[in-house]
C-alpha positions in Angstrom: 8.9 10.4 -21.0 5.7 8.4 -21.2 2.8 10.7 -21.8 0.2 7.9 -21.3 -2.8 9.2 -19.3 -3.3 7.5 -16.0 -6.8 6.6 -15.0 -6.7 7.3 -11.3 -10.1 5.8 -10.6 -8.9 2.4 -11.9 -5.4 2.6 -10.4 -6.7 3.9 -7.1 -9.4 1.2 -6.9 -6.8 -1.5 -7.6 -4.4 -0.2 -5.0 -7.1 0.1 -2.4 -8.3 -3.4 -3.1 -4.8 -4.7 -3.0 -4.2 -3.0 0.3 -7.3 -4.5 1.8 -6.3 -7.9 0.5 -2.8 -7.5 2.0 -4.3 -6.6 5.4 -6.6 -9.6 5.3 -3.6 -11.8 4.5 -1.7 -10.4 7.5 -4.7 -11.5 9.6 -5.0 -15.0 8.2 -1.7 -16.3 6.9 1.8 -16.7 8.2 4.6 -14.1 8.1 6.2 -15.4 4.8 2.9 -15.5 2.9 1.9 -12.0 4.2 5.2 -10.6 3.2 5.0 -12.1 -0.3 1.5 -10.7 -0.8 2.7 -7.2 0.3 5.7 -7.4 -2.0 3.5 -8.4 -4.9 1.2 -5.4 -4.3 4.3 -3.2 -4.1 5.5 -4.5 -7.4 2.1 -4.0 -9.0 1.9 -0.5 -7.8 5.4 0.4 -9.2 4.4 -1.1 -12.5 1.0 0.5 -12.8 2.3 4.0 -11.9 5.8 5.0 -13.0 6.1 8.0 -10.6 4.2 9.9 -8.0 2.6 8.6 -4.8 1.5 5.3 -6.4 5.0 4.5 -7.3 6.3 5.6 -3.9 3.6 3.5 -2.1 4.8 0.5 -4.1 8.4 1.0 -3.2 7.5 1.5 0.5 5.5 -1.8 0.4 8.4 -3.7 -1.1 10.8 -2.4 1.5 8.3 -3.1 4.3 7.7 -6.6 3.1 11.4 -7.4 3.4 11.4 -6.2 7.0 8.2 -8.2 7.8 9.7 -11.3 6.3 12.4 -11.3 8.9 9.9 -11.4 11.8 8.8 -14.5 13.6 5.2 -13.4 13.9 3.0 -10.5 12.8 0.6 -8.5 14.9 -2.1 -6.9 12.8 -2.0 -3.6 14.8 1.8 -3.3 14.2 1.4 -3.8 10.5 -1.4 -1.3 10.4 0.8 1.3 12.2 3.6 0.7 9.6 1.1 1.1 6.7 -0.4 4.2 8.3 3.1 5.7 8.6 3.7 5.0 4.9 0.4 6.6 3.9 1.1 9.6 6.2 4.4 10.3 4.3 2.6 10.1 1.0 0.5 13.1 1.9 3.7 15.2 1.8 4.6 14.1 -1.7 1.2 14.2 -3.3 1.3 16.9 -6.0 -2.1 16.8 -7.6 -5.7 16.5 -6.3 -5.9 13.0 -7.8 -2.9 11.9 -5.8 -4.3 13.4 -2.6 -7.6 11.5 -3.2 -5.7 8.3 -3.8 -3.8 8.7 -0.5 -7.1 9.5 1.3 -8.6 6.3 -0.1 -5.7 4.3 1.1 -5.9 5.9 4.5 -9.6 5.2 4.7 -9.0 1.5 3.8 -6.6 1.2 6.8 -9.0 3.1 9.1 -11.7 0.5 8.3 -9.4 -2.2 9.8 -8.4 -0.2 12.8 -12.1 0.1 13.8 -12.7 -3.6 13.6 
């Protein structure tokens, strides 16, 4: 088992920035490009964090990107609902205060787009 300490501030910041970039891409690019960016964020999350909510978030993004790639078009609100569902499930698996804070940061990033 890897006992390397995870800096949640850096990881959380990268994940939130990646999520906002992904949402921007959904708004601006075509389905295939948006799916690719979401998949890349998912892979980055699974590599940065080997377990816990960060890893689960990455896996969920990879799976969701595959589903999005099969669609003809994307509606931002629909993608936000899917991401919100993923984040909601992460609250149930967050075991530490740092993980709960990460999930809250991800949720806040999505809420900022829902208000726009």
